[in-house]
C-alpha positions in Angstrom: 87.3 157.4 160.1 85.8 155.1 157.4 84.3 156.4 154.1 80.7 155.7 155.2 81.3 157.3 158.7 82.9 160.3 157.0 79.9 160.8 154.7 77.4 160.3 157.6 79.3 162.8 159.8 79.7 165.4 156.9 76.1 165.1 155.8 74.7 165.8 159.2 77.0 168.9 159.6 75.6 172.5 159.0 78.5 173.2 156.7 77.6 170.2 154.5 74.0 171.3 154.0 75.2 175.0 153.7 77.0 173.9 150.6 74.5 171.7 149.1 71.3 173.6 149.9 69.4 175.0 146.9 70.4 178.6 145.6 67.2 180.6 145.6 69.0 183.6 143.6 68.4 183.5 139.9 71.5 182.3 137.8 72.5 182.9 134.2 71.8 180.2 131.7 75.6 179.4 131.4 75.6 178.4 135.1 72.8 175.8 134.9 75.1 172.9 134.3 77.5 174.0 136.9 74.6 174.1 139.4 73.5 170.7 138.2 77.0 169.4 138.6 77.1 170.7 142.2 73.9 169.1 142.9 75.1 165.8 141.4 78.2 166.0 143.6 76.0 166.5 146.8 73.8 163.7 145.7 76.8 161.3 145.4 77.9 162.2 148.9 74.4 161.4 150.2 74.1 158.1 148.4 75.8 155.8 150.9 72.8 156.4 153.2 70.7 154.5 150.8 73.1 151.6 150.5 72.2 148.1 151.6 72.7 147.0 155.1 74.0 143.6 155.9 77.0 141.6 157.1 80.3 140.4 155.8 81.0 137.0 154.0 84.6 136.0 153.5 86.7 132.9 152.7 89.7 131.5 150.8 90.2 129.5 147.7 93.1 127.2 147.4 94.3 124.4 145.1 94.3 120.7 145.9 98.0 121.2 146.9 96.9 123.8 149.3 98.3 126.7 147.3 96.5 130.0 147.1 94.3 130.3 143.9 94.7 133.9 142.9 92.5 135.8 140.4 89.8 133.2 140.6 86.1 134.4 140.1 84.0 134.1 143.1 80.2 134.4 142.7 77.6 134.7 145.6 74.3 133.2 144.2 71.1 133.9 145.9 68.9 130.9 146.5 66.4 129.5 145.5 66.8 131.1 141.9 70.7 131.2 141.7 70.7 134.8 140.7 74.1 136.4 141.0 74.0 138.8 144.2 77.7 139.6 144.3 81.0 138.8 142.4 84.7 139.5 142.8 88.2 138.2 142.0 90.4 136.7 144.7 93.6 138.4 145.5 97.1 136.9 145.3 96.4 134.9 148.6 93.2 133.6 147.2 91.2 135.6 149.7 87.7 137.3 148.9 85.3 139.3 151.1 81.7 140.3 150.3 80.3 143.2 152.3 76.8 144.2 153.3 75.3 140.9 152.3 71.6 140.7 153.2 70.2 137.7 155.3 69.4 134.6 153.4 70.7 131.2 151.9 73.5 131.6 149.3 75.9 129.4 147.2 79.6 130.4 147.1 81.0 129.3 143.6 84.7 129.7 142.7 86.1 129.1 139.3 89.1 129.8 137.0 89.6 128.9 133.4 92.2 126.2 134.2 90.5 124.7 137.4 87.3 122.8 137.9 84.6 124.9 139.6 83.9 124.3 143.3 81.1 125.6 145.5 79.4 125.3 149.0 76.2 126.5 150.6 76.0 129.2 153.4 73.5 130.8 155.6 73.9 134.5 156.2 72.2 136.1 159.3 73.2 139.2 161.2 76.8 137.9 162.1 79.9 137.8 159.9 80.2 134.5 158.1 83.5 132.7 157.4 83.0 130.3 154.4 84.7 126.9 154.7 87.9 126.6 152.5 87.2 126.0 148.8 89.8 123.7 147.2 89.7 123.5 143.4 91.4 120.7 141.4 93.2 121.6 138.2 91.5 120.5 134.9 93.0 117.5 133.3 93.4 119.2 130.0 94.9 122.3 131.5 98.5 123.2 130.1 100.8 125.7 131.6 102.0 127.3 128.3 99.1 127.2 125.8 97.0 129.7 124.1 93.3 129.5 125.2 91.5 128.9 122.0 87.9 129.7 122.7 85.2 128.5 120.3 83.7 131.9 119.9 81.5 132.7 116.9 82.5 135.5 114.5 79.4 137.4 115.8 78.0 137.5 119.5 74.8 139.3 120.3 74.8 140.9 123.7 71.9 142.9 125.4 73.3 146.4 124.3 75.8 145.7 121.6 76.8 143.3 118.8 80.4 142.0 119.1 82.6 140.9 116.1 85.5 138.7 117.2 88.4 139.9 114.8 90.4 136.6 115.5 87.8 134.6 113.6 88.7 136.5 110.5 91.9 136.2 108.2 93.4 139.6 108.7 96.7 139.2 106.7 97.7 142.7 105.6 94.5 144.2 106.6 94.5 147.5 108.6 91.8 148.4 111.1 89.7 150.5 108.7 89.5 147.7 106.2 88.4 145.2 109.0 85.4 147.6 109.9 84.0 146.8 106.4 83.3 143.2 107.7 81.2 144.4 110.5 77.4 144.2 110.0 75.9 147.5 109.0 79.4 149.3 108.4 80.7 150.4 105.2 83.0 153.2 103.8 81.9 156.0 101.6 83.7 157.5 98.7 86.1 159.4 101.0 86.9 156.4 103.3 84.6 157.9 106.0 82.9 155.3 108.1 79.2 154.7 107.7 77.2 152.7 110.4 73.6 151.7 109.8 73.3 154.4 106.9 74.8 157.3 108.9 78.3 158.8 108.9 77.7 160.3 112.3 79.4 157.6 114.3 81.7 157.8 117.2 84.8 155.5 117.2 86.4 154.5 120.4 89.5 152.4 121.1 89.5 150.3 124.3 86.5 152.5 125.4 88.3 155.7 124.9 87.3 158.2 122.2 89.7 158.8 119.2 88.7 162.5 118.9 89.0 162.1 115.2 86.6 162.1 112.1 86.9 162.0 108.3 90.3 162.0 106.7 92.3 162.1 110.1 90.4 159.1 111.4 90.9 157.3 108.3 94.7 157.9 108.2 95.0 156.8 111.8 93.0 153.5 111.4 94.9 152.8 108.3 98.2 152.9 110.5 96.8 150.6 113.0 97.1 146.8 111.9 94.1 144.5 112.0 96.4 142.1 113.9 96.2 144.4 116.9 92.5 144.0 117.4 90.6 141.3 119.3 87.0 142.5 118.7 84.8 145.1 117.4 81.7 146.3 119.5 78.8 147.8 117.5 76.7 150.0 120.0 73.7 151.3 118.0 71.9 152.7 120.9 74.4 153.8 123.7 73.1 154.3 127.3 73.3 157.7 129.0 76.7 157.0 130.4 78.1 157.5 127.0 78.3 160.9 125.2 75.0 161.8 123.3 77.0 162.6 120.1 76.7 160.4 117.1 73.4 159.5 115.3 74.5 156.1 114.4 76.0 155.3 117.9 79.4 154.0 118.7 82.1 151.6 117.3 84.5 150.4 119.9 87.7 148.7 118.7 89.2 146.4 121.5 92.8 145.9 121.2 94.7 142.7 122.3 96.1 142.7 125.8 97.2 139.8 127.8 97.4 140.1 131.6 98.9 136.7 132.6 101.8 137.2 135.1 105.2 137.6 133.6 106.0 139.0 130.3 104.3 138.0 127.0 103.5 139.6 123.5 103.2 139.3 119.9 105.3 140.1 116.9 103.9 140.7 113.5 105.6 141.2 110.1 104.1 141.4 106.6 104.2 142.5 103.0 101.7 143.0 100.3 101.4 144.1 96.7 98.7 145.4 94.6 99.6 148.2 92.2 102.6 149.0 94.5 104.5 147.6 97.4 103.6 147.6 101.1 105.5 146.6 104.1 104.6 146.6 107.9 105.7 145.4 111.3 104.6 145.6 114.8 105.3 144.4 118.3 103.0 144.1 121.4 104.6 143.7 124.8 102.8 143.1 128.2 104.6 142.7 131.5 102.5 141.9 134.7 104.1 141.9 138.2 100.9 141.6 140.0 100.7 145.0 141.6 102.1 146.6 138.5 101.0 145.9 134.9 102.8 147.5 131.9 102.0 147.3 128.2 103.4 149.1 125.0 102.5 148.6 121.3 104.5 149.8 118.3 103.5 149.6 114.8 105.2 150.9 111.7 104.5 150.7 108.0 105.2 151.9 104.5 102.1 152.1 102.2 102.4 153.0 98.5 98.9 153.1 97.0 96.7 155.1 94.7 93.2 156.5 94.3 91.5 157.3 91.0 88.5 159.6 90.9 86.5 160.1 87.8 83.7 162.7 87.4 81.4 163.7 84.7 79.6 167.0 84.9 77.0 168.4 82.4 77.0 172.1 82.5 74.5 173.8 80.1 75.6 172.4 76.5 79.0 171.0 77.6 80.2 167.8 79.2 83.2 168.1 81.6 85.2 164.8 82.1 87.8 164.9 84.9 90.1 162.1 86.0 92.3 162.7 89.2 95.0 160.2 90.1 96.2 160.4 93.6 99.4 158.7 94.4 100.4 158.9 98.1 103.4 157.2 99.8 102.9 157.1 103.5 105.3 156.1 106.3 103.5 155.6 109.7 104.5 155.2 113.2 102.0 154.3 115.8 102.8 153.8 119.5 100.9 153.2 122.8 102.3 152.7 126.2 100.8 152.6 129.7 100.4 150.8 132.9 98.1 150.1 135.8 99.1 150.2 139.6 96.9 148.2 141.8 97.6 150.1 144.9 95.3 148.1 147.1 92.6 145.7 146.5 90.2 148.6 146.0 92.3 151.3 144.4 93.7 151.2 140.9 95.6 154.0 139.1 96.4 154.0 135.4 98.5 156.1 132.8 98.3 155.8 129.0 100.4 157.8 126.5 99.5 157.5 122.8 101.2 158.9 119.8 101.0 158.7 115.9 102.9 160.3 113.0 102.4 159.9 109.3 104.6 161.9 106.8 103.3 161.5 103.3 104.4 162.5 99.9 101.7 162.7 97.2 101.7 163.3 93.5 98.2 164.2 92.2 97.6 164.6 88.5 94.3 165.7 86.9 93.1 165.8 83.3 89.8 167.6 82.5 88.4 167.5 79.0 85.4 169.6 77.7 83.0 168.1 75.2 80.5 169.8 73.0 77.0 168.3 72.3 78.2 166.0 69.3 81.0 164.7 71.7 83.9 166.6 70.2 86.8 167.5 72.6 87.0 171.3 72.6 89.1 172.1 75.7 91.6 170.5 78.0 93.0 171.3 81.5 96.1 169.5 82.8 97.0 169.7 86.6 100.1 168.6 88.4 99.9 168.8 92.1 103.0 167.6 94.2 102.2 167.7 98.0 104.2 167.0 101.2 102.5 166.9 104.4 102.4 165.2 107.7 99.9 164.6 110.4 100.5 163.6 114.0 98.8 163.4 117.4 99.6 162.5 120.9 97.3 161.9 123.9 97.8 161.5 127.7 95.2 159.8 129.8 95.4 159.5 133.7 92.6 157.4 135.4 91.7 156.2 138.8 89.2 153.6 140.0 87.9 153.0 143.5 86.0 149.8 144.1 84.3 151.1 147.3 82.9 147.8 148.4 82.0 144.3 147.2 78.4 145.3 146.5 79.6 146.8 143.2 79.8 150.3 144.2 82.7 152.1 142.3 84.0 155.5 141.3 86.1 156.1 138.3 87.8 159.4 137.3 89.6 160.2 133.9 91.7 163.2 132.9 92.6 163.6 129.2 94.9 165.7 127.1 94.7 165.3 123.2 96.8 167.3 120.7 96.3 166.9 116.9 98.5 168.6 114.3 98.9 168.5 110.5 100.7 170.5 107.9 100.6 170.4 104.0 102.6 172.2 101.5 101.3 172.0 97.8 102.1 173.3 94.4 99.6 173.4 91.5 100.5 173.8 88.0 97.5 174.2 85.5 97.8 174.2 81.9 94.8 175.4 79.8 94.0 174.6 76.1 91.4 175.9 73.5 88.0 176.5 75.1 89.3 175.9 78.6 91.6 179.1 78.4 90.5 181.6 81.1 91.1 185.4 80.6 93.8 184.5 78.0 95.9 182.5 80.3 97.3 179.1 79.2 99.4 178.5 82.3 98.7 179.2 86.0 101.0 178.4 89.0 99.8 178.3 92.6 101.2 177.2 95.8 99.6 176.8 99.3 100.7 176.2 102.8 98.3 174.9 105.4 98.7 174.3 109.1 96.0 173.1 111.7 96.0 172.2 115.5 93.4 170.9 117.8 93.9 170.7 121.5 91.4 169.0 123.7 91.1 168.9 127.5 88.6 166.5 129.4 87.7 165.6 132.9 85.0 162.9 133.6 83.7 161.0 136.6 81.4 158.0 136.8 79.9 156.5 139.7 77.9 153.1 140.1 75.7 152.4 143.1 73.7 149.2 143.5 70.7 149.5 145.6 68.3 147.2 147.4 65.9 144.9 145.5 68.1 144.6 142.4 68.2 148.3 141.6 71.4 149.9 140.3 72.1 153.6 139.9 74.8 155.1 137.7 75.6 158.8 137.5 78.5 161.0 136.2 79.8 164.2 135.0 82.0 165.3 132.1 83.4 168.6 131.0 85.6 169.2 127.8 87.4 172.2 126.3 88.4 172.4 122.6 90.5 174.9 120.7 91.0 174.6 117.0 93.5 176.9 115.1 93.8 176.7 111.4 95.7 178.9 108.7 96.0 178.6 105.1 98.2 180.8 102.8 97.7 180.8 99.0 100.4 182.3 96.6 100.1 182.8 92.9 103.0 183.2 90.5 102.9 186.6 88.7 105.6 187.8 86.5 108.2 185.6 87.9 107.4 186.3 91.7 105.1 184.7 94.2 102.3 186.9 95.2 99.7 186.4 98.0 96.2 185.4 96.8 93.9 187.2 99.2 90.8 185.3 97.9 92.1 182.1 99.1 94.3 183.0 102.2 92.5 182.7 105.6 92.7 182.0 109.3 90.1 180.3 111.5 89.7 180.0 115.3 87.1 177.8 117.1 86.6 177.3 120.8 84.1 174.9 122.4 83.2 174.0 126.0 80.6 171.0 126.6 79.4 170.3 130.1 77.4 167.0 130.7 75.7 165.1 133.6 73.8 161.9 133.5 71.7 159.7 135.7 70.4 156.2 135.0 68.6 153.4 136.8 68.7 149.8 136.1 66.2 147.3 137.6 66.4 143.5 137.3 62.7 142.7 137.7 63.3 139.0 137.3 65.8 136.4 136.2 64.3 136.9 132.6 63.4 140.6 132.6 65.7 143.8 133.0 64.9 147.5 132.6 67.1 150.5 132.2 66.3 154.2 131.7 68.6 157.2 131.7 68.8 161.0 131.2 71.7 163.0 130.0 71.9 166.8 130.0 74.6 168.5 127.9 75.4 172.1 127.7 77.4 173.5 124.6 79.2 176.9 124.5 81.1 177.6 121.2 82.3 180.3 119.0 84.1 180.3 115.7 86.0 183.4 114.0 87.5 183.7 110.6 90.1 186.5 109.8 88.9 187.2 106.3 85.8 185.5 105.6 82.3 185.2 107.2 82.2 184.6 110.9 80.4 182.0 112.8 78.2 183.3 115.6 78.5 182.3 119.2 76.2 179.5 120.2 75.0 178.8 123.6 72.5 175.8 124.0 71.6 172.8 126.1 69.7 169.7 125.4 68.1 166.6 127.2 68.8 163.1 125.9 66.7 160.4 127.3 67.2 156.7 126.7 65.2 153.5 127.6 66.3 149.8 127.4 64.4 146.5 128.0 65.8 143.1 127.7 63.8 139.8 128.2 65.0 136.2 128.0 62.2 133.8 128.7 64.6 131.0 128.1 68.3 130.7 127.9 68.6 130.6 124.0 65.9 133.3 123.4 66.5 137.0 124.0 64.2 140.0 123.2 65.5 143.5 123.5 64.0 147.1 122.9 65.6 150.4 123.1 65.0 154.1 122.5 67.6 157.0 122.6 67.7 160.7 121.4 71.1 161.8 120.3 73.0 164.7 118.8 75.5 165.0 116.0 77.8 168.1 116.1 79.6 169.2 113.1 83.3 168.2 112.8 85.8 170.9 113.5 87.1 170.9 110.0 83.5 171.2 108.4 83.2 174.5 110.3 86.4 175.8 108.9 85.5 178.2 105.9 88.7 177.3 103.7 88.6 176.0 100.3 90.6 172.9 99.4 91.0 172.1 95.6 91.4 168.7 94.1 91.6 170.1 90.5 91.0 173.5 89.0 87.3 172.9 88.8 86.7 170.9 92.1 87.0 171.8 95.7 85.5 171.5 99.2 84.8 174.2 101.6 83.6 174.3 105.2 80.5 176.1 106.7 80.9 178.0 110.0 77.1 178.2 110.2 76.4 174.5 110.6 74.0 173.7 113.3 73.9 170.4 115.2 71.6 167.5 114.1 69.3 165.8 116.4 67.9 162.2 116.0 65.6 159.8 117.6 66.4 155.9 117.2 64.0 153.0 118.2 65.2 149.4 117.9 63.8 146.1 118.6 65.6 142.7 118.2 65.2 139.0 118.8 68.3 136.7 119.1 68.3 132.9 119.1 71.5 131.2 120.3 73.7 134.1 119.4 71.9 134.4 115.9 70.1 137.6 115.4 66.9 136.4 113.7 65.4 139.8 113.4 66.4 143.4 114.1 64.1 146.3 113.3 65.1 150.0 113.6 63.5 153.4 112.9 65.7 156.4 112.7 64.6 160.0 112.4 67.1 162.9 111.8 66.5 166.7 111.8 68.9 169.2 110.3 71.3 166.3 109.4 74.7 167.4 107.9 75.7 166.3 104.2 78.0 167.4 101.5 76.2 169.6 98.9 78.0 170.3 95.7 77.4 173.9 94.6 78.0 174.5 90.8 78.9 177.9 89.2 77.9 177.7 85.6 79.9 180.8 84.7 83.4 179.5 86.3 82.6 175.9 85.9 83.7 175.3 89.3 81.9 172.8 91.7 82.6 173.3 95.4 81.1 170.9 97.8 80.2 172.4 101.2 78.4 170.8 104.3 74.8 171.9 104.8 72.1 171.1 107.1 69.3 169.2 105.3 65.7 169.3 106.6 64.6 165.7 107.5 65.7 162.0 106.8 64.3 158.9 108.0 65.3 155.3 107.8 63.3 152.1 108.5 65.7 149.1 108.6 65.8 145.4 109.4 68.6 143.0 109.7 69.1 139.2 110.3 72.3 137.2 110.6 74.6 135.2 112.7 77.0 132.1 112.4 75.7 128.8 111.1 77.5 125.5 111.6 77.1 124.1 108.1 79.5 121.2 108.8 81.9 120.3 111.6 84.6 121.7 109.4 82.7 124.7 107.8 81.1 127.6 109.6 79.3 130.4 107.6 78.5 133.9 109.0 75.5 135.3 106.9 74.1 138.8 107.3 71.4 140.4 105.3 70.2 143.9 105.9 67.5 146.2 104.4 66.4 149.7 104.8 63.9 152.1 103.4 65.5 155.7 103.2 63.5 158.9 102.8 64.9 162.3 102.3 62.8 165.6 102.2 64.7 168.9 102.1 64.9 172.3 100.2 68.2 172.5 98.3 69.2 175.7 96.5 65.6 177.1 96.6 63.9 173.9 95.3 62.3 171.0 97.2 64.4 167.7 97.0 62.6 164.4 97.7 64.1 161.1 97.4 62.9 157.6 98.6 64.6 154.2 97.9 64.8 150.8 99.5 68.3 149.3 99.7 69.6 145.9 100.9 73.0 144.4 101.7 74.2 140.8 101.9 77.4 139.4 103.2 78.7 135.9 103.6 82.0 134.9 105.5 83.0 131.2 105.3 85.6 129.5 107.4 86.8 126.1 106.3 88.8 124.0 109.0 91.4 121.6 107.2 93.7 118.9 108.5 97.2 119.7 109.7 96.2 123.0 111.2 95.2 124.6 107.9 92.2 126.9 107.3 90.5 128.7 104.4 88.5 131.7 104.5 86.1 133.0 101.6 84.2 136.4 102.1 81.8 138.1 99.7 79.4 141.0 100.1 76.8 142.8 97.8 75.4 146.3 98.4 72.4 147.2 96.3 71.7 150.7 94.9 71.0 153.2 97.8 70.5 156.7 98.8 73.0 158.7 101.0 72.0 162.5 101.3 72.0 163.8 97.8 74.1 160.9 96.4 72.3 158.1 94.5 74.7 155.3 95.1 75.0 152.5 92.6 75.6 148.8 93.5 78.9 147.5 94.8 80.3 144.0 95.5 83.6 142.2 96.3 85.1 138.7 96.9 88.1 137.8 99.1 89.9 134.5 99.7 92.5 133.7 102.4 94.4 130.9 104.0 96.0 130.3 107.3 98.5 127.8 108.7 99.2 127.5 112.5 102.8 126.7 113.4 105.0 126.1 116.4 102.4 124.4 118.6 99.8 127.2 118.2 102.3 130.1 118.8 102.7 131.2 115.3 100.4 131.9 112.2 101.2 132.3 108.6 98.4 134.1 106.7 97.9 134.6 103.1 95.1 136.8 101.7 94.0 137.9 98.3 91.6 141.0 98.5 88.9 141.8 95.9 89.7 138.7 93.7 87.9 140.2 90.6 88.8 143.9 91.2 85.2 145.1 91.5 85.2 147.3 94.5 84.1 150.8 93.3 82.0 153.7 94.7 79.8 155.0 92.1 77.1 157.6 92.4 74.8 160.1 90.6 73.9 163.7 91.9 70.9 165.2 90.1 69.2 168.5 91.4 69.0 172.0 90.7 71.8 172.9 88.0 73.9 169.8 89.1 74.1 166.7 86.9 77.1 164.7 87.9 78.5 161.1 87.8 81.1 160.2 90.4 83.2 157.0 90.5 86.0 156.4 93.0 88.4 153.4 92.9 91.5 152.4 94.8 94.0 149.7 95.3 91.4 147.1 96.5 93.0 144.2 94.8 96.1 143.2 96.8 97.9 140.1 97.8 99.2 140.1 101.5 101.3 137.8 103.5 101.6 138.1 107.2 103.5 136.1 110.0 102.5 136.6 113.7 104.2 135.0 116.6 103.1 134.9 120.3 105.8 134.6 123.0 106.0 134.4 126.9 103.2 133.3 129.2 100.2 133.6 126.8 97.4 132.4 129.0 94.6 135.0 128.4 93.1 136.9 131.1 90.6 140.0 130.8 92.0 143.4 130.6 90.8 146.1 132.6 88.5 148.3 130.4 88.5 152.1 130.6 86.6 154.9 128.8 88.2 158.1 128.6 86.6 161.6 128.6 87.5 162.8 125.1 85.6 160.2 123.2 83.2 162.4 121.3 85.5 165.3 120.7 88.3 163.1 119.1 85.7 161.8 116.7 85.2 165.3 115.3 88.8 166.1 114.6 89.4 166.0 110.8 
C-alpha cells in the first residue's frame, strides 16, 4: 500500500479518529504542549488529502555522446510567466520524475555547471507525459580537473539573510572567531563574546546545527576552528518560525567547506604566526563520494601562545585603585568532525555526524593592584600570582533522516542529537599585601580551587514541508530538548601549614531544563514579484536550579507564543524590497545561572545569578537592495528584562563582583548600508556603514539609570587583483563611542593588510597577513552609576604576522552539500 493510500485508509478508520479527536477533559498546564504536539501529528497525517492532484511528467537527460547526465538540475517552468513549478536533480541514470503536475503548458529545462542548458516545451493534461530526450552539450571552457571559481561578491543579500563569502577574504592565520569581526554588524566585546546588531544574545550555528555554546566556551571552540575551513557566514537577523525563538539578535550560521564531487578530494592547510608569542596550526579536510554513500572528515590542531592585558581603574571614596592583570594562556587544541550520508533510495537519505573537541590549557595570570590617595601617592600594593591548568572538551552525535515524499517538494526531516560538554580547572592563588592593602593583619594569603562542570543535552526534532495548490506552501514541525547541568567548586585556604576548606566559596549547582516547541508557517507566492510568509511558534519551558550551600533558584513553568511575518517584493530583477517582524526570547546561559564566584584578582570577580528571567524582544526590519548592494536597511529593536553584567562594589572590602541582572528596557533604532563596489576591473571594495540610536532605561541598585547615545561603524574591505595570480587585501574599520548595557564604550579602530599568491594551476594558495598594522585594537569603556566609577581597558595580541599554505587535491569540482539543521542549536549556544 502506498503512503497516500495508507494515510487515506487510516484517516477514515474509527481508530484513527479515536486517537486524534479532541480530549474534552481538563489537562494540566504542563500537558498543553504535549496535546499540541499530538494535534500537530494528526494534522500531518491528514495533510496529504490537501495535496495537489495531477499527473506524472518524466524523462531523461543525456550528453551529446548519449551518456547519462547525472546530478543535473531539472526545472519545470509554468507558462506563460516561466515561474518555477517544480525542480529536482537527475539520478545517476540521468532520469527525473515530476509527480502530481497540474494541467497546463510547461518548459522542461535541464542544466549543469559544466554543460550548456537544454529545454523543451510539453503540454500536460490528464495522462502521464513522457518528455522527449534532452541532450546537453559540454561547455567548451569546461575542464575535468579545475576549481570552479565563481565571481561571487564578498556580500550577497538574500530575502531572509545576508551572506558573507569567506573565500573572498585573506584568512591567513585567522580563526573562525576573528573572521566574524569582518561580518557587517558583528563585533566582539571585552570578553570575546559575539555581539550582533548591538546584542550579545545571538545563536551560532555550524552547517545549520546549533553549537549549544555561549560565552567563553563558544569563544574557545571558534578559536580552535581555522577560518580556512569556512566557505561562508550567514547572518539571519529575523529567523522564521522553523528556527528556535531564542536569540534577540537572531542567528549566525557558519557554513563549512564540503565538496561532493564523485571520488575523493580534500584540502590540507598548514600555517604559522607570530605576535608577542608563537603560533602553529595544521588541518586536513577529506571527502569521499561513492554516489550512494558520501563520507567526510575534518581534523584541525593548533598550538596557540598568546596574552591578554586588562587594566582597571576604580575610584572608591577617597582612593584610586589601579589594577593590571596579565593573562598568558598556552593552548593546544584538537577539533575533529566525521560523518556521512547514505542515499538509500532517491527519496530517502540517512546521515550521521560525530563531532569532538578538546583544548588543554596552561595559564599564568599575574595581577598588580596599587592604591593611591587623593594627591596621587601610592599607599598600598597587592600582588597576585595565579597559575592555572584546565581543559575543556565536548562531543556530539547527530543522526538524521530525510524523506523526499514526492517531486512537488513535500519532505520530512527528523534529527536526534546528543551533546556533552565538560571542563575542569585547577588554580592556585598567592596574594601578597603591603601597607594600606593589608587586611586583618595578613601580608600573605594562599588559596587554591578545583572546578568541574558538565552539560548534557538531548534533543529530538521533526520538520515537514508541504506545498499546496495556488503557490501556497506549509511548513510545520516539533522539537523537544532536555538539558542537565552539573557544576562543583571547592576552595581551600592555607592555614598554619595545612589546606582548609573555605565554606564561603565552596559550592555545588544543579540545573534541569525541558523545552517543548511546535510551529506552523505559511508561505504564499502571490506573483512573480511578491512573496509573503507568516509563522507562529509556541514554546513551553520547564526548569529548576538548585544550589547546595547558597540561594536556590525557584522552579519555572511558562510558555510563550512567537509570531513572525515576512514580505519580499522584487518589481524588477535588480530591485528587492523586504520587510519582517518577529518576537523572540533570550534565555540565560547555563553558567550565568550558576551562583559560583570566580576571581580574576583579590578585588575583582564574577558571580552567576540563579534568579535570572528570560528576556523578550520585538524586532521590525525593512531593507532595499539593488544588485546585491544593500542601499538601506532600517531596524527597530525593543528588549524587556534584557540580561547584562552589573558590577556591584563593596566599599568596605573594596571588592567589585560582576553579576548578570535583568535590566528593565532597551531600544535600538538602527540603519545600515553597504555592498561591493567594482571600483576598477582590478579593484573591488566592500563598504559598510551602520548607525544606531541606543536607549536604556532601568533601575540599578535602587536608582534610575538612563542612557542614550548614537553610534556608528564604518568598514572597508579592498581587494586588488594583480598580474601573475597575485592579489592584495587591505581592510580597515572604525567603531564610534557607543553604549552597551551599563558600559559606555570608547571608539575602536584597526587596519589589516594581506597578500595572496595562487600556485600549481589554482590548486594551492600561499597567504601572508599582518593583522592590526598599528596595534590599535582595544576595548575601552567607562562605568558610572551608584557608587561605581570605573575605567576598563582590555587589549590582546591583535598585531600578528601569519603565513598559511593551502593545497586542494583530488576531484575538486564543487557541488552543493546537503544542508542540515540539528535540534540542539539554541541549547548549545547557552553553554558557557
